[in-house]
TINUVO-21711 format. One line per 2 residues: their letters; for each residue x, y, z of N, C-alpha, C. Coordinates in steps of 0.05 Angstrom, whole numbers, padded with zeros to 5 digits, always signed. Example, Ala and Ser with C-alpha at 12.3 -4.5 7.8 and 13.67 -1.06 7.14 Angstrom:
BEGIN
AS) +00264,-00114,+00156,+00246,-00090,+00156,+00264,-00066,+00156  +00257,-00045,+00142,+00273,-00021,+00143,+00258,+00001,+00157
This chain:
BEGIN
XX) +00472,-00225,+00274,+00493,-00205,+00276,+00486,-00186,+00299  +00504,-00181,+00317,+00499,-00164,+00340,+00496,-00135,+00333
XX) +00487,-00119,+00352,+00482,-00091,+00347,+00507,-00076,+00340  +00530,-00084,+00352,+00555,-00070,+00346,+00562,-00074,+00317
XX) +00559,-00098,+00307,+00565,-00104,+00279,+00547,-00089,+00260  +00521,-00087,+00267,+00502,-00073,+00250,+00509,-00043,+00249
XX) +00516,-00032,+00272,+00523,-00003,+00272,+00548,+00002,+00255  +00566,-00017,+00256,+00590,-00013,+00241,+00584,-00014,+00211
XX) +00567,-00033,+00203,+00560,-00035,+00175,+00545,-00010,+00166  +00526,-00001,+00183,+00510,+00022,+00175,+00527,+00047,+00172
XX) +00552,+00046,+00183,+00569,+00069,+00181,+00586,+00070,+00156  +00586,+00048,+00140,+00603,+00048,+00116,+00594,+00070,+00097
XX) +00612,+00078,+00081,+00606,+00097,+00059,+00600,+00081,+00034  +00583,+00093,+00017,+00576,+00080,-00008,+00601,+00077,-00026
XX) +00603,+00055,-00040,+00626,+00051,-00057,+00624,+00069,-00082  +00645,+00084,-00087,+00644,+00102,-00109,+00651,+00088,-00136
XX) +00668,+00068,-00134,+00676,+00054,-00159,+00656,+00031,-00163  +00638,+00035,-00182,+00617,+00015,-00186,+00628,-00012,-00196
XX) +00650,-00011,-00210,+00661,-00037,-00219,+00684,-00047,-00202  +00692,-00031,-00183,+00715,-00039,-00167,+00708,-00046,-00139
XX) +00728,-00045,-00122,+00725,-00054,-00094,+00719,-00031,-00076  +00710,-00037,-00052,+00704,-00017,-00032,+00730,-00005,-00022
XX) +00731,+00021,-00021,+00754,+00035,-00011,+00747,+00048,+00016  +00759,+00039,+00038,+00752,+00049,+00065,+00761,+00078,+00068
XX) +00746,+00093,+00085,+00752,+00121,+00089,+00778,+00124,+00104  +00791,+00147,+00101,+00817,+00152,+00115,+00815,+00146,+00145
XX) +00835,+00134,+00156,+00836,+00129,+00184,+00824,+00102,+00192  +00813,+00087,+00172,+00801,+00061,+00179,+00823,+00042,+00186
XX) +00821,+00026,+00208,+00841,+00007,+00215,+00845,-00014,+00193  +00869,-00026,+00191,+00873,-00046,+00170,+00853,-00068,+00172
XX) +00845,-00078,+00148,+00825,-00099,+00147,+00836,-00126,+00156  +00820,-00141,+00169,+00828,-00168,+00176,+00827,-00186,+00151
XX) +00842,-00208,+00151,+00842,-00226,+00128,+00813,-00234,+00122  +00807,-00238,+00096,+00781,-00247,+00088,+00773,-00273,+00100
XX) +00748,-00276,+00108,+00738,-00300,+00119,+00729,-00319,+00097  +00723,-00344,+00103,+00713,-00362,+00083,+00688,-00352,+00070
XX) +00681,-00364,+00046,+00658,-00355,+00031,+00632,-00353,+00047  +00627,-00373,+00064,+00602,-00374,+00079,+00600,-00349,+00096
XX) +00622,-00341,+00109,+00622,-00318,+00126,+00619,-00293,+00110  +00631,-00292,+00086,+00629,-00269,+00068,+00600,-00265,+00060
XX) +00586,-00286,+00054,+00558,-00284,+00045,+00541,-00275,+00069  +00547,-00284,+00092,+00531,-00276,+00116,+00534,-00247,+00121
XX) +00557,-00235,+00115,+00561,-00207,+00120,+00550,-00190,+00097  +00546,-00203,+00074,+00539,-00187,+00050,+00513,-00171,+00053
XX) +00493,-00182,+00067,+00468,-00167,+00070,+00473,-00141,+00084  +00491,-00142,+00104,+00497,-00117,+00118,+00510,-00097,+00101
XX) +00529,-00106,+00084,+00543,-00088,+00066,+00523,-00076,+00047  +00504,-00093,+00038,+00484,-00083,+00020,+00468,-00061,+00033
XX) +00466,-00062,+00059,+00450,-00042,+00073,+00458,-00014,+00068  +00483,-00010,+00062,+00491,+00017,+00057,+00489,+00023,+00027
XX) +00491,+00004,+00012,+00492,+00005,-00016,+00476,+00025,-00028  +00461,+00016,-00025,+00443,+00034,-00035,+00454,+00041,-00061
XX) +00464,+00022,-00068,+00470,+00011,-00093,+00456,+00025,-00114  +00441,+00016,-00123,+00424,+00026,-00142,+00427,+00055,-00149
XX) +00444,+00060,-00165,+00447,+00087,-00174,+00461,+00104,-00155  +00470,+00093,-00133,+00480,+00107,-00111,+00500,+00128,-00118
XX) +00522,+00120,-00128,+00542,+00140,-00133,+00538,+00152,-00159  +00523,+00141,-00176,+00521,+00152,-00202,+00534,+00179,-00202
XX) +00559,+00178,-00200,+00574,+00203,-00198,+00565,+00221,-00221  +00551,+00210,-00238,+00538,+00226,-00259,+00519,+00246,-00247
XX) +00500,+00237,-00231,+00480,+00255,-00221,+00465,+00268,-00244  +00462,+00254,-00266,+00451,+00266,-00290,+00423,+00278,-00286
XX) +00406,+00263,-00271,+00379,+00273,-00268,+00379,+00299,-00253  +00398,+00303,-00235,+00399,+00328,-00220,+00410,+00350,-00238
XX) +00431,+00343,-00252,+00444,+00363,-00269,+00426,+00374,-00290  +00407,+00358,-00299,+00389,+00367,-00320,+00362,+00377,-00308
XX) +00361,+00378,-00281,+00337,+00387,-00268,+00313,+00369,-00273  +00318,+00344,-00279,+00297,+00324,-00282,+00297,+00309,-00255
XX) +00279,+00315,-00238,+00280,+00304,-00211,+00263,+00279,-00208  +00275,+00258,-00197,+00260,+00234,-00192,+00239,+00238,-00170
XX) +00216,+00225,-00172,+00195,+00228,-00152,+00206,+00219,-00124  +00199,+00234,-00104,+00207,+00228,-00077,+00183,+00216,-00062
XX) +00188,+00197,-00043,+00165,+00185,-00029,+00149,+00206,-00015  +00123,+00205,-00018,+00105,+00224,-00004,+00102,+00216,+00025
XX) +00099,+00235,+00043,+00096,+00229,+00072,+00073,+00208,+00077  +00052,+00211,+00061,+00030,+00193,+00065,+00034,+00164,+00055
XX) +00057,+00160,+00041,+00063,+00134,+00030,+00081,+00117,+00048  +00088,+00128,+00072,+00107,+00114,+00090,+00096,+00087,+00098
XX) +00069,+00085,+00103,+00057,+00060,+00109,+00070,+00044,+00131  +00073,+00018,+00126,+00086,+00000,+00146,+00107,-00016,+00133
XX) +00126,-00026,+00149,+00148,-00042,+00139,+00138,-00071,+00135  +00121,-00081,+00153,+00112,-00108,+00151,+00087,-00111,+00133
XX) +00075,-00135,+00132,+00051,-00139,+00116,+00028,-00122,+00126  +00010,-00114,+00108,-00013,-00098,+00116,-00031,-00112,+00135
XX) -00032,-00139,+00133,-00049,-00155,+00151,-00033,-00179,+00159  -00035,-00186,+00185,-00020,-00210,+00195,-00039,-00234,+00194
XX) -00028,-00256,+00186,-00042,-00281,+00186,-00027,-00301,+00203  -00040,-00322,+00212,-00027,-00343,+00227,-00004,-00354,+00211
XX) -00010,-00359,+00186,+00011,-00368,+00167,+00007,-00352,+00141  +00024,-00334,+00135,+00021,-00318,+00111,+00028,-00334,+00086
XX) +00020,-00324,+00063,+00027,-00338,+00038,+00057,-00340,+00034  +00066,-00361,+00021,+00094,-00364,+00016,+00098,-00383,-00008
XX) +00121,-00382,-00020,+00127,-00399,-00043,+00153,-00414,-00039  +00156,-00437,-00052,+00182,-00451,-00050,+00203,-00436,-00065
XX) +00228,-00442,-00060,+00250,-00428,-00072,+00250,-00431,-00103  +00251,-00409,-00117,+00254,-00409,-00146,+00265,-00382,-00153
XX) +00287,-00382,-00168,+00301,-00356,-00174,+00283,-00339,-00192  +00285,-00312,-00188,+00268,-00294,-00204,+00279,-00289,-00232
XX) +00261,-00285,-00250,+00269,-00280,-00278,+00264,-00251,-00286  +00242,-00239,-00277,+00236,-00212,-00285,+00218,-00199,-00264
XX) +00217,-00172,-00265,+00199,-00157,-00247,+00183,-00137,-00263  +00157,-00135,-00256,+00139,-00117,-00270,+00124,-00100,-00249
XX) +00126,-00074,-00252,+00113,-00055,-00233,+00096,-00036,-00250  +00071,-00043,-00255,+00054,-00028,-00274,+00051,+00002,-00266
XX) +00049,+00008,-00241,+00044,+00036,-00232,+00066,+00055,-00241  +00090,+00046,-00245,+00112,+00064,-00252,+00125,+00056,-00279
XX) +00112,+00037,-00293,+00121,+00030,-00320,+00147,+00014,-00320  +00153,-00002,-00299,+00177,-00018,-00299,+00170,-00046,-00309
XX) +00185,-00056,-00328,+00183,-00083,-00338,+00212,-00091,-00345  +00225,-00105,-00327,+00253,-00111,-00330,+00260,-00140,-00324
XX) +00278,-00151,-00340,+00289,-00177,-00332,+00306,-00172,-00308  +00312,-00193,-00293,+00328,-00190,-00268,+00355,-00203,-00271
XX) +00376,-00187,-00266,+00403,-00197,-00264,+00405,-00211,-00237  +00424,-00229,-00234,+00429,-00242,-00208,+00457,-00234,-00200
XX) +00459,-00217,-00180,+00485,-00207,-00171,+00490,-00213,-00142  +00516,-00215,-00135,+00524,-00221,-00108,+00541,-00200,-00096
XX) +00566,-00207,-00088,+00584,-00188,-00077,+00611,-00190,-00091  +00627,-00169,-00089,+00653,-00169,-00100,+00672,-00184,-00082
XX) +00696,-00189,-00092,+00716,-00203,-00075,+00722,-00189,-00049  +00718,-00163,-00048,+00723,-00148,-00023,+00698,-00144,-00006
XX) +00676,-00157,-00014,+00652,-00156,+00003,+00633,-00134,-00003  +00638,-00118,-00023,+00619,-00097,-00031,+00598,-00109,-00049
XX) +00573,-00100,-00046,+00552,-00112,-00063,+00556,-00104,-00092  +00551,-00123,-00110,+00553,-00118,-00138,+00528,-00102,-00147
XX) +00532,-00086,-00168,+00510,-00070,-00179,+00511,-00072,-00209  +00488,-00068,-00222,+00488,-00068,-00252,+00508,-00047,-00262
XX) +00518,-00052,-00286,+00536,-00033,-00298,+00521,-00008,-00306  +00532,+00015,-00299,+00520,+00041,-00307,+00521,+00044,-00337
XX) +00542,+00033,-00350,+00545,+00037,-00379,+00526,+00020,-00395  +00522,-00005,-00386,+00507,-00024,-00404,+00482,-00036,-00391
XX) +00478,-00033,-00365,+00455,-00047,-00352,+00438,-00028,-00334  +00440,-00003,-00339,+00425,+00016,-00322,+00394,+00013,-00325
XX) +00386,+00001,-00347,+00357,-00004,-00351,+00347,-00030,-00340  +00364,-00045,-00326,+00356,-00070,-00315,+00359,-00071,-00284
XX) +00340,-00084,-00271,+00341,-00087,-00242,+00357,-00113,-00236  +00365,-00116,-00211,+00381,-00139,-00203,+00370,-00150,-00177
XX) +00368,-00177,-00176,+00362,-00191,-00151,+00387,-00197,-00136  +00388,-00190,-00110,+00412,-00197,-00094,+00410,-00227,-00087
XX) +00428,-00242,-00100,+00425,-00271,-00099,+00431,-00285,-00073  +00440,-00270,-00053,+00443,-00281,-00026,+00420,-00274,-00008
XX) +00399,-00263,-00019,+00374,-00258,-00004,+00355,-00280,-00011  +00332,-00280,+00002,+00311,-00300,-00004,+00302,-00297,-00033
XX) +00292,-00318,-00045,+00280,-00315,-00071,+00252,-00303,-00066  +00242,-00287,-00085,+00216,-00274,-00080,+00194,-00294,-00075
XX) +00180,-00291,-00052,+00159,-00309,-00044,+00168,-00328,-00022  +00194,-00332,-00018,+00203,-00348,+00005,+00199,-00331,+00030
XX) +00197,-00346,+00053,+00197,-00332,+00078,+00225,-00319,+00082  +00225,-00293,+00087,+00249,-00278,+00089,+00248,-00253,+00071
XX) +00269,-00238,+00072,+00270,-00213,+00056,+00285,-00217,+00030  +00270,-00213,+00008,+00282,-00215,-00019,+00288,-00186,-00028
XX) +00312,-00182,-00039,+00321,-00155,-00046,+00325,-00152,-00075  +00313,-00131,-00086,+00317,-00124,-00115,+00326,-00095,-00115
XX) +00348,-00090,-00130,+00360,-00063,-00131,+00359,-00053,-00160  +00361,-00027,-00163,+00362,-00016,-00190,+00373,+00012,-00189
XX) +00386,+00021,-00210,+00397,+00048,-00211,+00375,+00069,-00213  +00380,+00092,-00203,+00362,+00115,-00205,+00367,+00130,-00231
XX) +00392,+00135,-00238,+00398,+00148,-00263,+00424,+00137,-00274  +00432,+00147,-00297,+00456,+00136,-00310,+00468,+00157,-00327
XX) +00489,+00150,-00342,+00502,+00169,-00360,+00483,+00178,-00382  +00463,+00161,-00388,+00445,+00168,-00411,+00419,+00180,-00402
XX) +00413,+00182,-00376,+00388,+00192,-00367,+00376,+00175,-00345  +00349,+00178,-00340,+00336,+00162,-00319,+00340,+00132,-00324
XX) +00344,+00118,-00302,+00349,+00089,-00303,+00323,+00074,-00294  +00326,+00047,-00290,+00303,+00030,-00286,+00285,+00038,-00262
XX) +00297,+00046,-00240,+00282,+00053,-00216,+00279,+00083,-00212  +00280,+00099,-00233,+00278,+00128,-00231,+00253,+00136,-00217
XX) +00231,+00122,-00221,+00205,+00130,-00210,+00197,+00113,-00186  +00215,+00100,-00174,+00209,+00082,-00152,+00195,+00097,-00129
XX) +00203,+00122,-00124,+00192,+00137,-00102,+00163,+00145,-00107  +00152,+00141,-00130,+00124,+00148,-00136,+00105,+00126,-00128
XX) +00115,+00102,-00120,+00097,+00081,-00112,+00082,+00088,-00086  +00060,+00075,-00082,+00043,+00080,-00059,+00034,+00053,-00047
XX) +00027,+00052,-00022,+00016,+00027,-00011,-00008,+00017,-00027  -00007,-00009,-00032,-00028,-00022,-00048,-00020,-00027,-00077
XX) +00001,-00013,-00086,+00011,-00018,-00114,+00021,-00046,-00116  +00020,-00056,-00140,+00027,-00084,-00145,+00055,-00087,-00157
XX) +00069,-00108,-00148,+00095,-00115,-00159,+00094,-00144,-00166  +00097,-00151,-00191,+00097,-00179,-00200,+00126,-00188,-00205
XX) +00133,-00210,-00194,+00160,-00222,-00199,+00156,-00249,-00211  +00165,-00252,-00235,+00163,-00278,-00249,+00186,-00296,-00241
XX) +00180,-00321,-00234,+00200,-00340,-00224,+00206,-00361,-00245  +00229,-00374,-00242,+00238,-00393,-00261,+00220,-00418,-00263
XX) +00204,-00423,-00242,+00187,-00447,-00242,+00160,-00442,-00255  +00157,-00419,-00268,+00132,-00414,-00282,+00110,-00401,-00265
XX) +00117,-00392,-00241,+00098,-00379,-00223,+00105,-00349,-00221  +00085,-00333,-00219,+00089,-00304,-00215,+00081,-00298,-00186
XX) +00099,-00287,-00171,+00094,-00279,-00143,+00083,-00251,-00144  +00059,-00247,-00133,+00046,-00221,-00133,+00049,-00208,-00106
XX) +00063,-00185,-00105,+00067,-00171,-00080,+00051,-00145,-00080  +00044,-00136,-00056,+00031,-00110,-00053,+00048,-00092,-00036
XX) +00052,-00068,-00045,+00068,-00049,-00030,+00054,-00042,-00004  +00070,-00042,+00018,+00059,-00034,+00044,+00070,-00007,+00054
XX) +00093,+00001,+00043,+00104,+00027,+00051,+00127,+00035,+00032  +00131,+00061,+00030,+00153,+00072,+00014,+00166,+00094,+00031
XX) +00192,+00090,+00036,+00206,+00108,+00055,+00233,+00117,+00044  +00242,+00140,+00053,+00268,+00150,+00046,+00285,+00151,+00071
XX) +00309,+00141,+00069,+00328,+00141,+00092,+00354,+00155,+00084  +00364,+00171,+00103,+00390,+00183,+00099,+00410,+00160,+00100
XX) +00430,+00160,+00082,+00449,+00138,+00082,+00466,+00137,+00107  +00468,+00160,+00120,+00484,+00161,+00145,+00470,+00147,+00168
XX) +00444,+00142,+00165,+00430,+00128,+00187,+00412,+00106,+00175  +00421,+00093,+00155,+00405,+00072,+00141,+00401,+00049,+00160
XX) +00375,+00041,+00164,+00369,+00019,+00183,+00373,-00009,+00171  +00397,-00016,+00166,+00404,-00041,+00152,+00390,-00065,+00164
XX) +00391,-00067,+00190,+00380,-00091,+00203,+00350,-00094,+00198  +00336,-00072,+00198,+00307,-00073,+00194,+00300,-00081,+00165
XX) +00318,-00074,+00147,+00312,-00078,+00118,+00323,-00105,+00108  +00346,-00113,+00118,+00358,-00137,+00108,+00356,-00160,+00128
XX) +00346,-00155,+00152,+00345,-00176,+00171,+00323,-00197,+00165  +00323,-00218,+00181,+00304,-00240,+00177,+00275,-00231,+00182
XX) +00256,-00242,+00168,+00228,-00236,+00172,+00213,-00263,+00174  +00189,-00262,+00186,+00173,-00286,+00188,+00151,-00287,+00167
XX) +00154,-00272,+00145,+00135,-00272,+00123,+00151,-00268,+00097  +00137,-00271,+00075,+00150,-00268,+00049,+00152,-00238,+00042
XX) +00175,-00226,+00046,+00179,-00197,+00043,+00195,-00191,+00018  +00190,-00168,+00006,+00205,-00158,-00017,+00213,-00130,-00011
XX) +00239,-00124,-00017,+00249,-00096,-00014,+00260,-00088,-00041  +00251,-00065,-00050,+00261,-00052,-00075,+00277,-00028,-00067
XX) +00301,-00025,-00077,+00319,-00004,-00067,+00332,+00011,-00090  +00333,+00037,-00086,+00348,+00054,-00104,+00358,+00078,-00088
XX) +00372,+00096,-00101,+00381,+00120,-00087,+00359,+00142,-00089  +00363,+00162,-00072,+00343,+00184,-00072,+00353,+00208,-00058
XX) +00335,+00227,-00054,+00343,+00252,-00040,+00360,+00269,-00058  +00376,+00286,-00045,+00393,+00305,-00059,+00419,+00292,-00068
XX) +00430,+00302,-00090,+00456,+00293,-00100,+00477,+00312,-00089  +00497,+00301,-00076,+00519,+00317,-00064,+00542,+00317,-00084
XX) +00547,+00339,-00097,+00569,+00340,-00117,+00596,+00338,-00103  +00598,+00347,-00078,+00624,+00346,-00064,+00633,+00317,-00060
XX) +00614,+00299,-00053,+00621,+00271,-00048,+00616,+00253,-00072  +00599,+00263,-00090,+00593,+00246,-00113,+00572,+00225,-00107
XX) +00556,+00229,-00086,+00535,+00209,-00078,+00508,+00222,-00075  +00487,+00206,-00077,+00461,+00214,-00068,+00462,+00211,-00037
XX) +00448,+00229,-00023,+00450,+00229,+00006,+00430,+00210,+00019  +00410,+00200,+00004,+00390,+00183,+00015,+00385,+00159,-00002
XX) +00368,+00141,+00008,+00360,+00117,-00006,+00330,+00114,-00005  +00318,+00106,-00026,+00289,+00101,-00027,+00285,+00071,-00025
XX) +00268,+00063,-00006,+00263,+00034,-00001,+00233,+00030,-00003  +00225,+00011,-00019,+00197,+00002,-00021,+00194,-00024,-00007
XX) +00175,-00025,+00012,+00170,-00050,+00027,+00144,-00062,+00015  +00145,-00088,+00010,+00122,-00103,-00001,+00121,-00130,+00012
XX) +00097,-00142,+00011,+00094,-00169,+00022,+00078,-00186,+00002  +00083,-00212,+00002,+00070,-00230,-00017,+00040,-00230,-00012
XX) +00024,-00226,-00033,-00005,-00226,-00031,-00017,-00251,-00042  -00006,-00261,-00065,-00016,-00284,-00078,+00004,-00293,-00099
XX) -00003,-00314,-00114,+00014,-00323,-00136,-00004,-00333,-00159  +00007,-00332,-00183,-00008,-00339,-00207,+00010,-00354,-00226
XX) -00002,-00371,-00242,+00015,-00384,-00263,+00022,-00363,-00284  +00046,-00365,-00294,+00055,-00346,-00314,+00048,-00356,-00342
XX) +00032,-00341,-00357,+00024,-00349,-00384,+00042,-00337,-00405  +00037,-00342,-00430,+00054,-00331,-00451,+00055,-00301,-00452
XX) +00033,-00288,-00441,+00033,-00259,-00441,+00036,-00248,-00413  +00048,-00264,-00395,+00052,-00255,-00368,+00030,-00264,-00350
XX) +00031,-00256,-00324,+00011,-00265,-00305,-00017,-00253,-00311  -00038,-00267,-00302,-00065,-00256,-00305,-00068,-00232,-00287
X) -00084,-00213,-00294,-00088,-00189,-00278,-00114,-00191,-00263
């Protein structure tokens, strides 16, 4: 996708209706007819770039309203976007859909929903009413461990309080993220960086674009909650790369 297309995508506003379609801002030219499914999926990663899905509009802003503030990424946690060390051929795994994600450092242990895009091309997100405690794998991204960027999203807060990725901003480089796969393997990732981006300048291409290693992106909302717009103004993104893999036992992967 060319630079013009990426800039256009990065300029979208976050969808306010979590169960509905994307509503373009006033003055937006009429939409062209929808393209075939293949084209829609190709564009989906860019749409996700703004998403920032994960709790994004939680028009609730409950955590803010109750003065329970989610941890924000520390300046020293910015780290790097790519793997901590480059190898001639980094570790990778064959395609296998993810089943669950476990992040010990912040107490996350969630099964993974598999979500795509809506009929209008907006990324799907877990229901705020019934699934705020579950993370979701974006099913048009790489599976965790494949060469490419695998994307897992989760809400920051919900109508009932903090949601699954409320503490995502507390992660630090070196923290472990385990993703259990359907083939009985657990992909072990290590965090390389944790960053906060203003949604108005979200670097979608850097986050959703192709990589030459097995990358993982964890995304939720962050920063201040803007009551005027009903959105969080920033997004928290955790960058991780595949470090190893383990067989999954009855009690989870070996530590």
